[in-house]
C-alpha positions in Angstrom: 7.0 40.9 10.0 7.2 42.3 6.4 4.6 44.8 5.4 2.2 43.8 2.6 2.2 46.1 -0.5 -1.0 48.1 -0.8 -3.4 46.5 -3.3 -3.4 49.6 -5.5 0.4 49.5 -5.8 0.4 45.8 -6.8 -2.3 46.5 -9.4 -0.3 49.4 -10.8 2.8 47.2 -11.0 1.0 44.5 -13.0 -0.3 47.1 -15.4 3.2 48.4 -15.9 4.5 44.9 -16.6 1.7 44.3 -19.2 2.3 47.6 -20.9 6.0 47.0 -20.9 5.5 43.5 -22.4 3.2 44.9 -25.1 5.7 47.6 -26.0 8.6 45.1 -26.1 6.7 42.6 -28.2 5.6 45.4 -30.6 9.1 46.7 -31.0 10.4 43.1 -31.6 7.8 42.5 -34.3 8.6 45.8 -36.0 12.3 44.9 -36.0 11.5 41.5 -37.4 9.2 43.0 -40.0 11.9 45.4 -41.1 14.6 42.7 -41.2 12.2 40.5 -43.3 11.6 43.3 -45.8 15.3 44.1 -46.1 16.1 40.5 -46.6 13.6 40.0 -49.4 14.4 43.4 -50.9 17.9 42.2 -51.5 16.6 39.3 -53.6 13.6 40.9 -55.3 14.2 44.6 -55.3 13.6 47.8 -53.2 9.9 47.8 -53.9 9.5 45.0 -51.3 10.3 47.6 -48.7 6.9 49.1 -49.5 5.0 45.7 -49.4 1.4 46.1 -48.3 1.3 49.8 -49.4 -0.2 51.3 -52.6 3.4 52.2 -53.6 4.7 48.7 -54.1 2.6 47.9 -57.3 0.6 50.1 -59.6 -3.1 49.3 -59.3 -5.0 49.8 -62.6 -8.8 50.1 -62.3 -10.9 49.8 -65.3 -13.7 52.2 -66.2 -16.2 49.3 -65.8 -15.1 48.4 -62.3 -17.8 46.7 -60.2 -18.9 48.9 -57.4 -19.3 47.8 -53.8 -23.1 48.3 -54.2 -23.2 46.0 -57.2 -21.2 43.4 -55.4 -23.6 43.5 -52.4 -26.6 43.3 -54.7 -25.2 40.3 -56.5 -24.3 38.6 -53.2 -27.8 39.1 -51.9 -29.3 37.7 -55.1 -27.2 34.6 -54.8 -28.0 34.3 -51.1 -31.7 34.4 -51.8 -31.3 31.5 -54.3 -29.1 29.1 -52.4 -29.8 29.9 -48.7 -27.5 31.2 -46.0 -26.2 27.7 -45.0 -25.0 26.9 -48.5 -23.7 30.4 -48.9 -21.4 30.0 -45.9 -20.0 26.8 -47.4 -19.4 28.1 -50.9 -19.1 31.8 -50.8 -15.4 31.9 -51.9 -16.1 30.2 -55.2 -19.6 31.4 -56.0 -18.9 34.9 -57.1 -15.9 34.8 -59.4 -17.6 37.0 -62.0 -17.9 40.1 -59.9 -14.2 40.7 -59.2 -13.1 44.3 -59.7 -12.2 45.0 -63.3 -8.6 45.9 -62.5 -5.1 44.4 -62.2 -1.7 45.2 -60.7 1.5 46.0 -62.6 4.8 47.7 -61.9 5.4 51.4 -61.8 7.1 52.9 -64.8 10.9 52.3 -64.8 10.6 50.6 -61.3 13.8 49.2 -60.0 13.8 45.5 -59.7 16.4 42.7 -59.4 16.5 39.0 -59.5 18.9 36.1 -59.3 19.7 32.9 -61.3 18.5 29.8 -59.4 21.2 27.6 -61.0 24.2 29.9 -60.5 23.1 32.3 -57.8 24.2 35.3 -60.0 22.3 38.5 -59.3 21.1 40.9 -62.0 18.9 43.9 -62.7 15.5 43.5 -64.3 14.3 46.1 -66.9 10.9 47.6 -66.3 10.0 50.0 -69.1 8.0 53.2 -68.9 4.7 51.3 -69.2 5.4 49.1 -66.2 6.1 45.9 -68.1 9.3 43.9 -68.6 11.6 44.6 -71.5 12.4 47.3 -74.0 10.2 50.3 -74.8 7.5 49.9 -77.4 5.1 52.3 -79.1 1.3 52.2 -79.5 1.6 52.2 -83.3 3.5 49.4 -84.9 5.9 50.1 -87.7 5.0 49.2 -91.3 5.9 45.6 -92.2 5.9 44.5 -88.6 3.9 41.6 -87.2 3.1 42.4 -83.6 2.8 39.6 -81.0 1.8 40.1 -77.4 2.5 37.4 -74.8 0.0 37.2 -71.9 0.7 35.5 -68.7 2.1 35.9 -65.2 5.5 35.3 -63.6 6.6 32.5 -65.9 5.9 34.8 -68.9 7.5 37.8 -67.1 10.5 35.6 -66.5 11.2 35.1 -62.8 14.8 34.0 -62.2 15.7 34.9 -65.8 17.8 37.8 -67.2 16.2 40.3 -69.6 17.5 38.4 -72.7 16.4 34.9 -71.4 12.6 35.2 -71.2 10.6 33.2 -73.6 9.1 36.3 -75.3 12.6 37.5 -76.1 13.6 34.1 -77.5 10.3 33.9 -79.4 11.1 37.1 -81.3 14.6 35.9 -82.1 13.4 32.5 -83.4 10.5 33.9 -85.5 12.8 36.4 -87.2 15.4 33.7 -87.8 13.0 31.2 -89.3 10.5 33.4 -91.2 11.2 33.6 -94.9 8.7 36.4 -95.7 9.3 40.1 -95.9 7.7 41.1 -92.6 9.5 41.3 -89.3 8.2 40.1 -85.9 7.9 42.2 -82.8 7.1 40.4 -79.5 5.9 42.3 -76.5 6.0 40.8 -73.0 3.0 41.8 -70.9 3.4 39.1 -68.3 2.9 40.3 -64.7 3.6 38.1 -61.7 0.7 36.8 -59.7 -2.0 37.7 -62.2 -5.0 35.3 -62.4 -7.2 34.7 -65.5 -9.7 37.5 -64.7 -6.9 40.0 -64.2 -5.2 39.0 -67.4 -8.5 39.5 -69.2 -8.7 43.0 -67.7 -5.2 43.8 -68.7 -5.9 42.6 -72.2 -9.0 44.9 -72.5 -7.1 48.0 -71.3 -3.5 47.5 -72.5 -3.5 45.0 -75.4 -6.4 46.1 -77.6 -4.9 49.6 -78.2 -1.7 48.0 -79.4 -3.6 46.3 -82.3 -1.5 43.1 -82.2 -1.7 40.5 -85.0 -1.4 37.6 -82.6 -1.7 36.9 -78.8 -0.2 34.0 -76.9 -1.6 32.8 -73.5 0.6 30.8 -71.1 -0.8 30.7 -67.5 -2.8 28.6 -65.1 -0.8 28.2 -62.0 -2.2 31.3 -60.3 -5.8 30.1 -60.9 -4.9 26.7 -59.2 -5.1 27.8 -55.6 -7.6 25.8 -53.5 -10.6 27.5 -52.0 -9.8 28.9 -48.5 -12.5 26.8 -46.8 -10.5 23.7 -47.7 -7.5 24.9 -45.7 -9.0 23.9 -42.3 -7.1 26.8 -40.8 -7.0 27.6 -37.2 -8.2 31.0 -36.0 -4.6 32.0 -35.5 -3.7 31.1 -39.1 -6.7 33.0 -40.4 -5.4 36.1 -38.5 -1.8 35.6 -39.9 -3.2 35.2 -43.4 -5.2 38.4 -43.1 -2.3 40.3 -41.7 -0.1 38.9 -44.4 -1.7 41.2 -46.9 0.3 44.1 -45.4 3.0 42.4 -43.4 5.9 40.6 -45.1 6.7 38.7 -41.9 3.2 37.4 -41.6 3.1 36.4 -45.3 6.4 34.5 -44.9 5.0 32.7 -41.8 1.8 31.9 -43.8 3.8 30.6 -46.8 5.7 28.2 -44.5 2.5 27.0 -42.8 0.9 26.5 -46.2 3.9 24.5 -47.4 3.9 22.0 -44.6 0.3 22.0 -43.3 -1.7 19.1 -44.8 -5.1 20.0 -46.4 -8.1 17.8 -46.4 -10.2 18.1 -49.5 -13.0 16.2 -51.4 -11.7 15.1 -54.8 -10.8 16.4 -58.2 -14.4 15.8 -59.3 -15.8 18.2 -56.7 -18.1 21.1 -57.4 -15.5 23.6 -56.2 -12.8 22.5 -58.7 -15.4 22.5 -61.4 -16.2 26.1 -60.5 -12.5 27.0 -60.5 -11.9 25.5 -64.0 -15.1 27.0 -65.4 -14.0 30.4 -64.2 -10.5 29.9 -65.7 -11.8 28.9 -69.1 -14.5 31.6 -69.1 -12.0 34.4 -69.0 -9.8 32.8 -71.7 -12.9 32.4 -73.8 -13.6 36.1 -73.4 -10.2 37.0 -74.7 -10.7 34.7 -77.6 -14.0 36.3 -78.5 -12.5 39.8 -78.4 -9.6 38.5 -80.6 -12.1 37.0 -83.1 -13.9 40.3 -83.4 -10.7 42.1 -84.3 -9.1 39.5 -86.5 -6.3 38.8 -84.0 -4.9 35.2 -84.0 -5.2 33.7 -80.5 -2.8 30.9 -79.5 -3.1 29.1 -76.1 -0.4 26.9 -74.5 -0.5 24.4 -71.7 1.8 25.3 -68.8 4.5 23.0 -67.2 4.4 22.9 -63.4 5.4 20.5 -60.6 4.1 19.7 -57.1 7.5 20.6 -55.3 7.3 17.0 -53.8 10.4 15.9 -55.7 13.9 17.2 -56.2 15.0 18.3 -59.7 16.9 15.2 -60.5 13.9 13.0 -59.7 11.6 15.4 -61.5 13.7 15.2 -64.6 12.7 11.5 -65.0 9.0 12.1 -64.3 6.5 13.3 -66.9 3.8 15.7 -65.8 1.1 13.0 -66.0 3.3 10.6 -64.0 3.7 13.2 -61.2 -0.1 13.8 -61.2 -0.6 10.0 -60.8 1.9 9.9 -57.9 0.3 12.8 -56.1 -3.2 11.4 -56.6 -2.0 8.1 -55.2 -0.6 9.9 -52.2 -3.9 11.5 -51.6 -5.8 8.2 -51.8 -3.5 6.7 -49.2 -3.3 9.7 -46.8 -6.5 11.7 -47.5 -4.5 14.9 -47.3 -2.0 17.0 -49.2 0.1 20.1 -48.6 -0.8 23.2 -50.5 1.6 22.9 -53.5 0.5 19.3 -54.1 -3.1 20.2 -54.1 -2.6 23.2 -56.3 -0.7 20.9 -58.8 -3.6 18.6 -59.0 -6.0 21.5 -59.6 -3.6 22.8 -62.2 -3.8 19.4 -64.1 -7.6 19.8 -64.3 -7.2 23.3 -65.7 -4.7 22.1 -68.3 -7.0 19.3 -69.4 -9.9 21.7 -69.7 -7.8 24.2 -71.7 -6.7 21.5 -74.2 -10.3 20.3 -74.6 -11.6 23.9 -75.0 -9.0 24.7 -77.6 -9.9 21.6 -79.6 -13.7 22.3 -79.4 -13.2 25.9 -80.6 -10.5 25.2 -83.1 -8.1 27.6 -81.3 -4.4 27.0 -82.0 -3.0 25.0 -79.1 0.7 24.5 -78.1 1.4 21.6 -75.8 4.2 23.0 -73.7 3.7 20.2 -71.1 4.5 17.6 -73.7 7.4 19.7 -75.1 9.1 19.9 -71.7 8.1 16.5 -70.3 11.5 14.9 -70.8 13.4 17.9 -69.5 11.4 18.9 -66.5 14.6 19.8 -64.6 14.3 23.1 -66.5 11.7 24.0 -63.9 13.7 25.9 -61.2 10.6 26.3 -59.0 7.0 25.1 -59.1 6.4 26.8 -62.4 9.4 29.0 -63.4 11.8 28.0 -66.1 15.5 28.5 -66.7 16.9 29.8 -69.9 16.9 26.4 -71.6 13.3 25.9 -70.7 12.3 29.3 -72.1 14.1 28.5 -75.3 12.1 25.3 -75.6 8.8 27.2 -75.0 9.8 29.8 -77.6 10.6 27.0 -80.2 7.2 25.4 -79.7 5.3 28.7 -80.0 7.3 29.7 -83.0 6.5 26.5 -84.8 2.8 27.0 -84.3 2.9 30.7 -85.2 4.8 30.1 -88.4 2.0 27.8 -89.6 -0.1 30.9 -90.2 0.0 32.6 -93.6 1.4 36.0 -92.5 1.8 37.4 -96.0 -1.9 37.0 -96.6 -2.7 38.2 -93.0 -1.0 41.6 -93.7 
């Protein structure tokens, strides 16, 4: 008769198996994480290898940054007014005004590369000594120069575009070609990927004002269009993945795939949450406008083309922005749920309507880029990024509006 193993030996064996499994799983995840970083580094640049660390992007903090104590005091004040139950429902959209007064940008002369979505061609991207895209520029503008600063995020920066194919580059070329006066135009690209309206405002206050520009353009809205997290009906596992995704490229990739295919239930475009998002978006644009007004800077805002990613480029070419909005709204009414890019697209349409109305109410020069590109929407190579043709069209529309100003009298 076989002897039974002592209970202690069996317990020790199970512990070894558990420890071995944990070590094996950890090593596998580390290898997958490294492979993921190497893969994306090939497409985006070596900085991706440092994703989730302070060395990937340069964090700029303003002198008026809101302290943790101030945030807590504000949160407590709101909690006292609305009650804990309502706070738990709305906390992600109730405190947009107490974000840190900072933003991210690239390190000086950081190495970065990209690729053409139409041809697959790979190319280097120029990041100057200030951490922005394009050639070097000085604080002081030269005599006889009209300085223009373009504010925005990745579509202004020029994702998937070569250095000489971004709309700020085309804008400078077209202005100098068409202008009949003595002055010369200088256009500076201060677009940084992923920036939202409050971060663009913070960048404006710290980086733009010292440059003493004559005119500022604003072309952004997509990054402000993300739905509130409480709408995402995420599982506990997804919450964990999303949190880890702040430091893990693998987790972020898994989260992006989940967000792309997971359907989201939400109230409607008339909901309080979307109103809060659009108010917050317009509020920071209005702040930039007020600062421009004080300094005699011309402020030009533009609507932004975007799509829902629900259609291929050939179909998209024959759909206007409003027609696509109507199709996605109809889809929601029938199904009651949308995937993340579709919902973000509908929120974006609300922001663009608000921007147009705000510009009209405040007599701010407005350029309707949505209308300009509506019959050539295949120039969108992603949900919001444009190819060279699309950037030329944006530049033409902006140049037409800018040249309506009397620059001889301005200078």
